[in-house]
Structures are given as structure tokens and as C-alpha cells.
C-alpha positions, 0 to 999 in steps of 0.5 A: 499499499505504501509503494502504491502511494508514493509521489515525488517529494522533498524534505526539510527538517528542524528542531528546538529545545523547550521546558523538558516533559520527562525526567531521568527515571534513574534517581540518585538516592541518599546513600549515592545509588540510583533506583528506578522511579517506581521505588520510593524511600523516605525522601522520595515519593514514587513515580515523581508525583512532584514533577521534579525535573532530574536529568539530564534528558534531551529536551529537544523535539525534532521534526522532519517535514515531507512536502510534494512539489507543490510545497504542500505537507504530506507527512511530518515525522516528530521525534522526541525521547521520553517513555510513552507511559504516562497511563502506565498500568491502565490495563487498557490499550492506548497510543499515550501522549504520541497518540494525542501528539500526532492527532493533534498534528494531523488536526492543525495540517489537514486531512492530507498530512500523516504525522509520525512519532519516532522515540529517541534515547528514551531508556532512562526517561519517564514522563513528568506527567503521571496518573495514579496506577490501577492495581488490575483490570477489575480495579474499580479506580478508573485512569484519569486520562487528562495528564496524557492528553496535556503532555500529547498537547504540549509536544504537538504544540511544539512540533506544529510550531517548528513545522510550520517554519519549515520550507524545503529547498528546491532541486533533488533530494539526496538520500544516503544510507549506511548499514553497520553491525556490531557484536557484543556479549551479555553484560552479566552472562558472558555466554550471551552474544548479541548481534546488533544492526545499526542504520545511518541516514543522511538526506541533502548532507544537512540531515543525518539519522541515527536509527538502531534498536534497544533503549539508549540512555539519554546521556548516550543520545545527548553525546551523539547529537553533541558531536554531530552538531559540529558536522550537520545542521540537523541530527536525528536519533531514532531509538527502538528502531529495529530492522534486523539482527538482535534486540540489545534491551536497555543500552545504559551509559 
């Protein structure tokens, strides 16, 4: 179906930072050790209901705008690094805040535009927006989806603002890619071997997309983007992006 709907296109890219929507969910405690945000103690309340902006996290939203030859937007790709689990343990099927954000972007640009969400280096990043969790599917407590809607609305606002500023340059679009393969042994079980495939895309020599499977920690994504900014105007890191090989799970800094 996708192949039958191809059309000549041009691509523009943009990105900007704004106040963070997520926090580093490995919180350093009084004893100096980091523990997951869902584990409470005398000082820290589980799931961070106080919305303390622990970091570092990537506060940048990246936008790719795909236009037809008339300059009309046909697809918008939104890239942001944060787990999609505002309504974790709701015991319902949900697209969470990315579903809200993509819907709002499509509403802003009309029926001819599709919006896609791609997560970034979010292995240790959880949403600042949280809701009380249910104990099971039969729990009479009902999930409040308002925080999920608000986070999606905030992200869509930033993506729409960026996408409206973009205009693809005339001329042919060039796309090059390199596939790489890396071998790892298990961190705890040395008998395990992981064959991890990475893909790097270069578009028009000013856009670079690094795509790889697994959940990179935010520090690694920030480090890669920082290095790439000296080479290209628009570096994008696409996490959770599997093509072949094995899934490496979490990739800690």
C-alpha cells in the first residue's frame, strides 16, 4: 500500500528545545545509588508525583517535514525522547501521549498530512506527567487520561510551531545510507552474544538520522547529537528502531 502511494517529495528539517516533559527515572538516592523512579523511600515519592525535573534529558523536539512538489505538507515526523507511559498500568490499550500529539498535528495540517512519532534515546526517561496506577483490570478505580492529553498537546504545539516554519529547498533530494553491524557479549551472562544492526541515513547533506534498536540512555543520545552538530545542521537519533539482528534491550551510559 505504501509503495502504491509514492509521490515526488522534498524534505525539510528543524528542531528546538523547550521546557522538559520527561525526567531521568534513575534517581540518585541518599546512599549514592540510583534506583528506578517507581521505588520510593523516606525522601522520594514513587513515580515522581512532585514532577521534579531530574536530568539530564534531551529537551529537544525534532521535526521532519515531507512536502510534495507544490510545497504542501504530506507527512511530518516528530522525534522526541521520552517513554510513552503516562498511563502505565491502566490495563487498557493506549497510544499514550504520542497518540495525542500525532492526532493534534494531523488536525492542524489537514486530512492530507500524516504524522509519525519516533522515540529518541529514552531508555532512562519517564514522563513528568503521571496518573495513579490501577492494581489490575478489575480495579474499580478508573484511569484519568487528562495528564496524557496535556502532555500530548504540549508536544504537538512545539512540533506544529516548528513544522510551520519549515520549507524544503527546491531541487533533487539526495538520500544515502550506511548499514553497520556490531557484536556484543552479555553484561551479566558472558555466554550471550548480541548481533546489533545500525542504520545511518544522510539526507541532503544537512540531515543525519542514526537509527538503532534498543533503549539508549539519554546521556548517550545527547553525546551523539552534540558531536554531530559540528558536522551537520540537523542530527536526529531514532531509538527503538529495529531492522534486523538482535534487540539489545537497555543500553546504559
